[in-house]
VOLO-422160 format. One record per residue: x, y, z of N, C-alpha, C, O, CB in turn; residue number from 0. Coordinates in Angstrom, 1 decimal, padded with zeros to 4 digits. Glycine has a CB too. Layout:
% residues N
r nX=X nY=Y nZ=Z caX=X caY=Y caZ=Z cX=X cY=Y cZ=Z oX=X oY=Y oZ=Z cbX=X cbY=Y cbZ=Z i=NUM
...
% end
This chain:
% residues 62
r nX=073.1 nY=-014.5 nZ=-013.2 caX=072.8 caY=-015.9 caZ=-012.6 cX=072.8 cY=-016.7 cZ=-014.0 oX=071.9 oY=-016.3 oZ=-014.7 cbX=071.2 cbY=-016.1 cbZ=-011.5 i=0
r nX=073.6 nY=-017.6 nZ=-014.4 caX=073.6 caY=-018.4 caZ=-015.4 cX=072.6 cY=-019.4 cZ=-015.5 oX=072.2 oY=-020.2 oZ=-014.6 cbX=074.7 cbY=-018.8 cbZ=-015.4 i=1
r nX=072.1 nY=-019.4 nZ=-016.8 caX=070.6 caY=-020.1 caZ=-017.3 cX=070.9 cY=-021.6 cZ=-017.7 oX=071.7 oY=-021.8 oZ=-018.6 cbX=070.0 cbY=-019.3 cbZ=-018.8 i=2
r nX=070.5 nY=-022.4 nZ=-017.2 caX=070.8 caY=-023.8 caZ=-018.3 cX=069.4 cY=-024.4 cZ=-018.4 oX=068.7 oY=-024.8 oZ=-017.5 cbX=071.9 cbY=-025.2 cbZ=-017.6 i=3
r nX=069.2 nY=-024.5 nZ=-019.5 caX=067.7 caY=-025.2 caZ=-020.0 cX=068.1 cY=-026.7 cZ=-020.1 oX=069.0 oY=-027.1 oZ=-020.8 cbX=067.0 cbY=-024.6 cbZ=-021.7 i=4
r nX=067.1 nY=-027.5 nZ=-019.4 caX=067.3 caY=-028.7 caZ=-019.6 cX=065.7 cY=-029.2 cZ=-020.2 oX=064.6 oY=-028.8 oZ=-019.8 cbX=067.9 cbY=-029.4 cbZ=-018.3 i=5
r nX=066.0 nY=-029.9 nZ=-021.0 caX=065.1 caY=-030.7 caZ=-022.0 cX=064.7 cY=-032.1 cZ=-021.8 oX=065.6 oY=-032.9 oZ=-022.0 cbX=065.5 cbY=-030.7 cbZ=-023.2 i=6
r nX=063.4 nY=-032.4 nZ=-021.3 caX=063.5 caY=-033.7 caZ=-021.0 cX=062.0 cY=-034.1 cZ=-020.8 oX=061.3 oY=-033.2 oZ=-020.5 cbX=064.3 cbY=-034.0 cbZ=-019.8 i=7
r nX=061.5 nY=-035.2 nZ=-020.9 caX=060.2 caY=-035.7 caZ=-020.9 cX=059.7 cY=-036.3 cZ=-019.5 oX=058.7 oY=-036.9 oZ=-019.3 cbX=060.2 cbY=-036.6 cbZ=-022.1 i=8
r nX=060.8 nY=-036.1 nZ=-018.6 caX=060.8 caY=-037.1 caZ=-017.5 cX=060.9 cY=-036.1 cZ=-016.3 oX=062.0 oY=-035.5 oZ=-016.3 cbX=061.9 cbY=-038.2 cbZ=-017.5 i=9
r nX=060.2 nY=-035.8 nZ=-015.3 caX=060.1 caY=-034.8 caZ=-014.3 cX=061.3 cY=-035.5 cZ=-013.2 oX=061.5 oY=-034.9 oZ=-012.2 cbX=058.4 cbY=-034.6 cbZ=-013.7 i=10
r nX=061.9 nY=-036.6 nZ=-013.3 caX=062.9 caY=-036.7 caZ=-012.3 cX=064.1 cY=-036.2 cZ=-012.8 oX=065.0 oY=-035.8 oZ=-012.0 cbX=063.1 cbY=-038.1 cbZ=-012.0 i=11
r nX=064.3 nY=-036.2 nZ=-014.1 caX=065.3 caY=-035.6 caZ=-014.8 cX=065.6 cY=-034.0 cZ=-014.3 oX=066.6 oY=-033.7 oZ=-013.7 cbX=064.9 cbY=-035.7 cbZ=-016.4 i=12
r nX=064.7 nY=-033.3 nZ=-014.5 caX=064.6 caY=-032.0 caZ=-014.1 cX=065.2 cY=-031.8 cZ=-012.8 oX=066.1 oY=-031.0 oZ=-012.5 cbX=063.3 cbY=-031.5 cbZ=-014.1 i=13
r nX=064.5 nY=-032.6 nZ=-011.8 caX=065.0 caY=-032.6 caZ=-010.4 cX=066.2 cY=-032.8 cZ=-010.2 oX=066.9 oY=-032.1 oZ=-009.5 cbX=064.4 cbY=-033.6 cbZ=-009.6 i=14
r nX=066.7 nY=-033.8 nZ=-010.9 caX=068.2 caY=-034.2 caZ=-010.7 cX=069.1 cY=-033.0 cZ=-010.9 oX=070.0 oY=-032.6 oZ=-010.2 cbX=068.6 cbY=-035.4 cbZ=-011.7 i=15
r nX=068.7 nY=-032.6 nZ=-012.1 caX=069.7 caY=-031.1 caZ=-012.4 cX=069.4 cY=-030.2 cZ=-011.5 oX=070.4 oY=-029.7 oZ=-011.0 cbX=069.5 cbY=-030.3 cbZ=-013.8 i=16
r nX=068.2 nY=-029.8 nZ=-011.2 caX=068.1 caY=-028.8 caZ=-010.2 cX=068.7 cY=-028.7 cZ=-009.0 oX=069.1 oY=-027.6 oZ=-008.6 cbX=067.0 cbY=-028.7 cbZ=-009.8 i=17
r nX=069.1 nY=-030.1 nZ=-008.2 caX=069.6 caY=-030.6 caZ=-007.1 cX=071.0 cY=-030.3 cZ=-007.2 oX=071.7 oY=-029.8 oZ=-006.3 cbX=069.2 cbY=-032.0 cbZ=-007.0 i=18
r nX=071.4 nY=-030.7 nZ=-008.3 caX=072.8 caY=-030.7 caZ=-008.6 cX=073.2 cY=-029.1 cZ=-009.1 oX=074.3 oY=-028.6 oZ=-008.6 cbX=073.1 cbY=-032.0 cbZ=-009.8 i=19
r nX=072.7 nY=-028.3 nZ=-009.9 caX=073.0 caY=-027.0 caZ=-010.3 cX=072.7 cY=-026.1 cZ=-009.7 oX=073.7 oY=-025.3 oZ=-009.6 cbX=072.7 cbY=-026.8 cbZ=-011.2 i=20
r nX=071.4 nY=-025.7 nZ=-009.0 caX=070.9 caY=-024.7 caZ=-008.1 cX=071.8 cY=-024.2 cZ=-007.1 oX=071.8 oY=-023.0 oZ=-006.9 cbX=069.9 cbY=-025.3 cbZ=-007.5 i=21
r nX=072.7 nY=-025.1 nZ=-006.4 caX=073.4 caY=-024.8 caZ=-005.1 cX=074.6 cY=-024.2 cZ=-005.7 oX=075.3 oY=-023.5 oZ=-005.0 cbX=073.8 cbY=-026.1 cbZ=-004.1 i=22
r nX=074.8 nY=-024.4 nZ=-006.9 caX=076.2 caY=-023.5 caZ=-007.5 cX=075.9 cY=-022.3 cZ=-008.2 oX=076.7 oY=-021.6 oZ=-008.8 cbX=077.2 cbY=-024.3 cbZ=-008.6 i=23
r nX=074.5 nY=-021.9 nZ=-008.0 caX=073.9 caY=-020.5 caZ=-008.5 cX=073.5 cY=-020.5 cZ=-009.8 oX=073.4 oY=-019.5 oZ=-010.5 cbX=074.9 cbY=-019.4 cbZ=-008.4 i=24
r nX=073.2 nY=-021.8 nZ=-010.2 caX=072.7 caY=-021.8 caZ=-011.8 cX=070.8 cY=-021.7 cZ=-011.6 oX=070.2 oY=-022.1 oZ=-010.6 cbX=073.4 cbY=-023.7 cbZ=-012.7 i=25
r nX=070.3 nY=-021.1 nZ=-012.8 caX=068.7 caY=-021.2 caZ=-012.8 cX=068.6 cY=-022.2 cZ=-013.7 oX=069.3 oY=-022.4 oZ=-014.7 cbX=067.8 cbY=-020.0 cbZ=-013.3 i=26
r nX=067.7 nY=-023.1 nZ=-013.2 caX=067.6 caY=-024.2 caZ=-014.3 cX=066.2 cY=-023.9 cZ=-014.6 oX=065.4 oY=-023.6 oZ=-013.7 cbX=067.9 cbY=-025.9 cbZ=-013.9 i=27
r nX=065.9 nY=-024.1 nZ=-016.1 caX=064.8 caY=-023.9 caZ=-016.7 cX=064.3 cY=-025.1 cZ=-017.5 oX=065.2 oY=-025.7 oZ=-018.2 cbX=064.9 cbY=-022.8 cbZ=-017.4 i=28
r nX=063.1 nY=-025.5 nZ=-017.5 caX=062.7 caY=-026.8 caZ=-017.9 cX=061.8 cY=-026.9 cZ=-019.4 oX=061.0 oY=-026.1 oZ=-019.7 cbX=062.0 cbY=-027.3 cbZ=-016.8 i=29
r nX=062.1 nY=-027.8 nZ=-020.0 caX=061.1 caY=-027.9 caZ=-021.2 cX=061.0 cY=-029.3 cZ=-021.5 oX=062.0 oY=-030.0 oZ=-021.4 cbX=061.5 cbY=-027.1 cbZ=-022.6 i=30
r nX=059.7 nY=-029.8 nZ=-021.8 caX=059.3 caY=-031.2 caZ=-022.0 cX=059.3 cY=-031.5 cZ=-023.5 oX=059.0 oY=-032.7 oZ=-023.8 cbX=057.9 cbY=-031.5 cbZ=-021.5 i=31
r nX=059.5 nY=-030.7 nZ=-024.4 caX=059.5 caY=-031.1 caZ=-026.1 cX=060.8 cY=-030.1 cZ=-026.5 oX=061.3 oY=-029.1 oZ=-025.9 cbX=057.8 cbY=-030.5 cbZ=-027.2 i=32
r nX=061.0 nY=-030.8 nZ=-027.8 caX=061.7 caY=-029.8 caZ=-028.4 cX=061.5 cY=-028.7 cZ=-028.8 oX=062.3 oY=-027.8 oZ=-028.8 cbX=062.2 cbY=-030.2 cbZ=-029.1 i=33
r nX=060.2 nY=-028.4 nZ=-029.4 caX=059.8 caY=-027.2 caZ=-029.9 cX=059.7 cY=-026.1 cZ=-028.9 oX=060.2 oY=-025.0 oZ=-029.2 cbX=058.6 cbY=-027.3 cbZ=-030.5 i=34
r nX=059.2 nY=-026.5 nZ=-027.7 caX=059.1 caY=-025.8 caZ=-026.5 cX=060.6 cY=-025.3 cZ=-026.2 oX=060.7 oY=-024.0 oZ=-026.0 cbX=058.6 cbY=-026.7 cbZ=-025.4 i=35
r nX=061.5 nY=-026.1 nZ=-026.0 caX=063.0 caY=-025.4 caZ=-025.9 cX=063.7 cY=-024.6 cZ=-026.9 oX=064.7 oY=-023.9 oZ=-026.8 cbX=063.9 cbY=-026.5 cbZ=-025.8 i=36
r nX=062.8 nY=-024.7 nZ=-028.0 caX=063.5 caY=-023.8 caZ=-029.2 cX=062.7 cY=-022.5 cZ=-028.9 oX=063.4 oY=-021.5 oZ=-029.2 cbX=063.1 cbY=-024.5 cbZ=-031.1 i=37
r nX=061.4 nY=-022.3 nZ=-028.4 caX=060.7 caY=-021.3 caZ=-028.0 cX=061.3 cY=-020.5 cZ=-026.9 oX=061.4 oY=-019.3 oZ=-027.0 cbX=059.6 cbY=-021.7 cbZ=-027.8 i=38
r nX=061.6 nY=-021.3 nZ=-025.8 caX=062.0 caY=-020.5 caZ=-024.9 cX=064.0 cY=-020.3 cZ=-025.2 oX=064.7 oY=-019.6 oZ=-024.5 cbX=061.5 cbY=-021.3 cbZ=-023.3 i=39
r nX=064.5 nY=-020.7 nZ=-026.0 caX=065.6 caY=-020.4 caZ=-026.3 cX=065.6 cY=-018.8 cZ=-027.3 oX=066.4 oY=-017.9 oZ=-027.5 cbX=066.3 cbY=-021.8 cbZ=-026.9 i=40
r nX=064.7 nY=-018.9 nZ=-027.7 caX=064.2 caY=-017.5 caZ=-028.6 cX=063.8 cY=-016.3 cZ=-027.7 oX=064.2 oY=-015.1 oZ=-027.9 cbX=062.7 cbY=-017.8 cbZ=-029.5 i=41
r nX=063.0 nY=-016.6 nZ=-026.6 caX=062.4 caY=-015.7 caZ=-025.6 cX=063.3 cY=-015.1 cZ=-024.5 oX=063.2 oY=-013.9 oZ=-024.1 cbX=061.4 cbY=-016.5 cbZ=-025.0 i=42
r nX=064.1 nY=-016.1 nZ=-024.2 caX=065.0 caY=-015.6 caZ=-023.0 cX=066.4 cY=-014.8 cZ=-023.5 oX=067.0 oY=-014.9 oZ=-024.6 cbX=065.4 cbY=-017.0 cbZ=-022.0 i=43
r nX=066.7 nY=-014.1 nZ=-022.5 caX=067.7 caY=-013.1 caZ=-022.8 cX=069.2 cY=-013.8 cZ=-023.3 oX=069.9 oY=-013.4 oZ=-024.2 cbX=067.9 cbY=-012.1 cbZ=-021.4 i=44
r nX=069.5 nY=-014.8 nZ=-022.4 caX=070.6 caY=-015.5 caZ=-022.5 cX=070.5 cY=-017.1 cZ=-022.0 oX=070.4 oY=-017.2 oZ=-020.8 cbX=071.5 cbY=-014.7 cbZ=-021.9 i=45
r nX=070.6 nY=-018.2 nZ=-022.8 caX=070.7 caY=-019.3 caZ=-022.3 cX=071.9 cY=-019.7 cZ=-022.3 oX=072.5 oY=-019.7 oZ=-023.4 cbX=070.0 cbY=-020.2 cbZ=-022.7 i=46
r nX=072.7 nY=-020.0 nZ=-021.1 caX=074.2 caY=-020.5 caZ=-021.1 cX=074.6 cY=-022.0 cZ=-021.5 oX=075.6 oY=-022.4 oZ=-022.1 cbX=074.7 cbY=-020.4 cbZ=-019.6 i=47
r nX=073.5 nY=-022.7 nZ=-021.2 caX=073.5 caY=-024.2 caZ=-021.9 cX=072.1 cY=-024.9 cZ=-021.9 oX=071.1 oY=-024.6 oZ=-021.2 cbX=074.5 cbY=-025.3 cbZ=-021.0 i=48
r nX=072.3 nY=-025.6 nZ=-022.6 caX=070.9 caY=-026.6 caZ=-023.2 cX=071.5 cY=-028.0 cZ=-023.1 oX=072.4 oY=-028.4 oZ=-023.7 cbX=070.4 cbY=-026.3 cbZ=-025.1 i=49
r nX=070.9 nY=-028.6 nZ=-022.2 caX=071.0 caY=-030.1 caZ=-021.8 cX=069.8 cY=-031.0 cZ=-022.3 oX=068.7 oY=-030.8 oZ=-021.8 cbX=071.0 cbY=-030.3 cbZ=-020.2 i=50
r nX=069.9 nY=-031.6 nZ=-023.1 caX=068.8 caY=-032.7 caZ=-023.6 cX=069.2 cY=-034.2 cZ=-023.7 oX=070.2 oY=-034.6 oZ=-024.3 cbX=068.2 cbY=-032.4 cbZ=-025.2 i=51
r nX=068.4 nY=-034.9 nZ=-022.9 caX=069.2 caY=-036.1 caZ=-022.9 cX=068.2 cY=-037.2 cZ=-023.8 oX=067.0 oY=-037.5 oZ=-023.5 cbX=069.5 cbY=-036.6 cbZ=-021.2 i=52
r nX=068.8 nY=-037.7 nZ=-024.8 caX=067.9 caY=-038.6 caZ=-025.5 cX=066.6 cY=-038.2 cZ=-025.9 oX=065.7 oY=-039.1 oZ=-025.9 cbX=067.6 cbY=-039.7 cbZ=-024.8 i=53
r nX=066.4 nY=-036.9 nZ=-026.3 caX=065.1 caY=-036.4 caZ=-026.7 cX=064.9 cY=-036.6 cZ=-028.2 oX=065.9 oY=-036.3 oZ=-028.9 cbX=064.8 cbY=-035.0 cbZ=-026.2 i=54
r nX=064.0 nY=-036.9 nZ=-028.6 caX=064.0 caY=-037.2 caZ=-030.3 cX=062.8 cY=-035.7 cZ=-030.4 oX=061.7 oY=-035.5 oZ=-029.9 cbX=063.2 cbY=-039.4 cbZ=-030.9 i=55
r nX=063.6 nY=-035.0 nZ=-031.4 caX=063.2 caY=-033.7 caZ=-031.7 cX=063.7 cY=-033.3 cZ=-033.4 oX=064.5 oY=-032.4 oZ=-033.8 cbX=064.0 cbY=-032.7 cbZ=-030.6 i=56
r nX=062.8 nY=-034.3 nZ=-034.2 caX=063.4 caY=-034.0 caZ=-035.7 cX=063.1 cY=-032.5 cZ=-036.3 oX=063.6 oY=-032.0 oZ=-037.3 cbX=062.6 cbY=-035.0 cbZ=-036.8 i=57
r nX=062.4 nY=-031.8 nZ=-035.7 caX=062.2 caY=-030.3 caZ=-035.8 cX=063.5 cY=-029.5 cZ=-035.6 oX=064.0 oY=-028.7 oZ=-036.4 cbX=061.0 cbY=-029.8 cbZ=-034.7 i=58
r nX=063.9 nY=-029.9 nZ=-034.6 caX=065.0 caY=-029.1 caZ=-033.8 cX=066.5 cY=-029.1 cZ=-034.8 oX=066.8 oY=-030.0 oZ=-035.5 cbX=065.3 cbY=-030.0 cbZ=-032.2 i=59
r nX=067.1 nY=-028.0 nZ=-034.6 caX=068.3 caY=-027.9 caZ=-035.4 cX=069.4 cY=-028.4 cZ=-034.8 oX=069.3 oY=-028.2 oZ=-033.6 cbX=068.5 cbY=-026.5 cbZ=-035.7 i=60
r nX=070.4 nY=-028.9 nZ=-035.1 caX=071.4 caY=-029.7 caZ=-034.4 cX=072.0 cY=-028.7 cZ=-033.5 oX=072.9 oY=-029.1 oZ=-032.7 cbX=072.5 cbY=-030.3 cbZ=-035.4 i=61
% end
């Protein structure tokens, strides 16, 4: 199952992506901060896509 990491600080955004993507067979993983997203990417076997909508994360790589 392809994995998509959604990074945002609003729960509504998580739910929107989950509703849109889960029926198509995607596993939606969520993070509320940039550093949390980086940790998840390091720990997960594979992340197929990262979606971040206007999240300020100065310590995150481009």
